[in-house]
C-alpha positions in Angstrom: 113.3 159.6 98.7 112.6 160.3 102.4 115.2 162.4 104.2 114.7 160.4 107.5 117.2 157.7 108.2 114.5 155.8 110.0 111.9 155.6 107.2 111.3 152.2 105.6 112.8 151.4 102.2 110.8 152.5 99.2 111.8 149.5 97.0 108.9 147.5 95.6 108.9 144.1 97.3 107.4 141.2 95.2 106.8 137.6 96.0 108.4 134.9 93.8 106.6 134.2 90.6 103.9 131.6 91.6 104.1 130.1 88.1 107.8 129.4 88.1 109.6 127.2 85.6 109.3 123.5 86.1 112.3 121.2 85.9 111.6 119.5 82.6 114.4 117.8 80.8 114.4 115.9 77.4 112.9 112.5 77.4 116.2 110.7 76.7 118.0 112.6 79.5 115.2 111.7 82.0 115.4 108.0 81.1 119.1 107.6 80.8 120.0 109.6 83.9 117.4 107.8 85.9 118.8 104.4 84.9 122.5 105.4 85.3 121.9 106.9 88.8 119.8 104.0 90.0 116.7 106.2 90.3 118.2 109.2 92.1 117.7 111.4 89.1 113.9 110.8 89.5 114.1 112.0 93.1 115.9 115.1 91.8 113.2 115.6 89.2 110.5 115.3 91.9 112.4 117.6 94.3 112.9 120.4 91.7 109.3 120.3 90.6 107.9 120.4 94.1 110.1 123.4 94.7 108.1 125.3 92.0 105.0 124.9 94.1 106.9 126.0 97.2 107.9 129.2 95.4 104.2 130.1 95.4 104.3 130.4 99.1 103.1 126.9 100.2 105.0 124.9 102.8 105.4 121.6 101.1 108.8 120.3 102.3 109.9 119.2 98.8 112.8 117.1 100.1 110.5 114.8 102.0 108.1 114.7 99.2 110.9 113.6 96.8 112.2 110.9 99.3 108.7 109.5 99.4 108.0 110.1 95.7 106.1 106.9 95.0 103.6 107.9 97.7 103.5 111.7 96.8 103.8 111.5 93.0 100.0 111.6 92.5 99.7 115.0 94.2 102.6 116.4 92.1 101.0 115.1 88.9 97.6 116.5 90.0 99.1 120.0 90.6 100.8 119.8 87.2 97.5 118.9 85.6 95.8 121.8 87.3 98.5 124.2 86.0 98.1 122.5 82.6 94.3 123.1 82.6 94.9 126.8 83.4 97.1 127.0 80.3 94.6 124.9 78.2 97.0 121.9 78.2 96.0 118.4 79.3 98.0 115.7 81.1 97.4 112.4 79.2 96.8 109.9 80.8 95.3 111.4 83.9 97.2 112.2 87.1 95.6 109.3 88.9 96.6 106.8 86.2 100.2 108.1 86.1 100.4 108.2 90.0 99.2 104.5 90.3 101.5 103.4 87.5 104.5 105.2 89.1 103.8 103.5 92.4 103.3 100.0 90.9 106.5 100.3 88.7 108.6 101.5 91.7 107.1 98.7 93.9 107.8 96.1 91.2 111.4 97.4 90.7 112.1 97.3 94.4 110.6 93.8 94.9 112.3 92.2 91.8 115.6 94.1 92.0 115.1 95.1 88.4 116.0 98.3 86.5 114.7 101.6 87.7 112.0 102.3 85.0 109.9 104.8 86.9 111.2 107.4 84.6 109.2 106.0 81.7 106.0 106.7 83.7 107.3 110.2 84.4 107.5 111.0 80.6 103.9 112.4 80.2 104.3 114.7 83.3 107.7 115.8 82.1 106.2 116.6 78.7 103.4 118.6 80.2 106.0 120.5 82.3 108.0 121.3 79.2 104.9 122.6 77.4 103.9 124.7 80.5 107.4 126.2 80.5 107.2 127.0 76.7 103.7 128.5 77.1 104.7 130.6 80.1 107.9 132.0 78.6 108.8 130.9 75.1 112.0 133.0 75.1 113.4 131.4 78.2 115.8 128.5 77.6 114.7 125.0 78.4 116.8 122.6 80.4 118.6 120.9 77.5 121.8 119.2 76.9 124.1 117.3 79.2 126.1 119.1 81.9 129.6 118.1 83.0 128.0 116.7 86.2 125.5 114.6 84.1 128.4 113.2 82.1 130.3 112.3 85.3 127.2 110.5 86.6 126.9 108.6 83.3 130.6 107.7 83.3 130.2 106.1 86.7 126.6 104.9 86.5 126.5 103.1 83.1 129.4 100.7 84.0 127.8 100.0 87.4 124.4 99.3 85.8 126.1 97.1 83.2 127.9 95.2 86.0 124.7 94.9 88.0 122.9 93.5 84.9 125.7 91.0 84.2 125.8 89.9 87.9 122.0 89.5 87.9 122.2 87.5 84.7 125.0 85.2 86.0 123.1 84.7 89.3 120.0 83.6 87.5 122.0 81.3 85.2 123.2 79.2 88.1 
């Protein structure tokens, strides 16, 4: 250690791990939470996964990319696929197919007022993210289970979704 009070610190400074852990939840949690939150959980999924790429030093503005997820999803899927190829894992179907499907499903859901089913399209990308996390650090815990906040969202969201479905059914029955 230097005796001068004006010398720079000698601690080793490191950048964040560029291959951080993706936000990959179980398939049932992704689908149920997306439906119960009217699609907001999908936005959270996009935001958290864009943040992984920001940790590598890129300025991506993950909040805006999440808000415009139907338009930016392809690039997220493409980056996930690139990380997958580096780890000898494949995204099936391709990033382009998933990106187009995600856009079409979100557009159809918006135009018809139907259920938010974009989470079904996210399942292959979420599975790849889980496999990448497992390959990167098998001893690290995965995002599993249901938190108290998740359960609160479900307690509020499921009755609202049910009411919306009943209202939609009654409206069409007239």
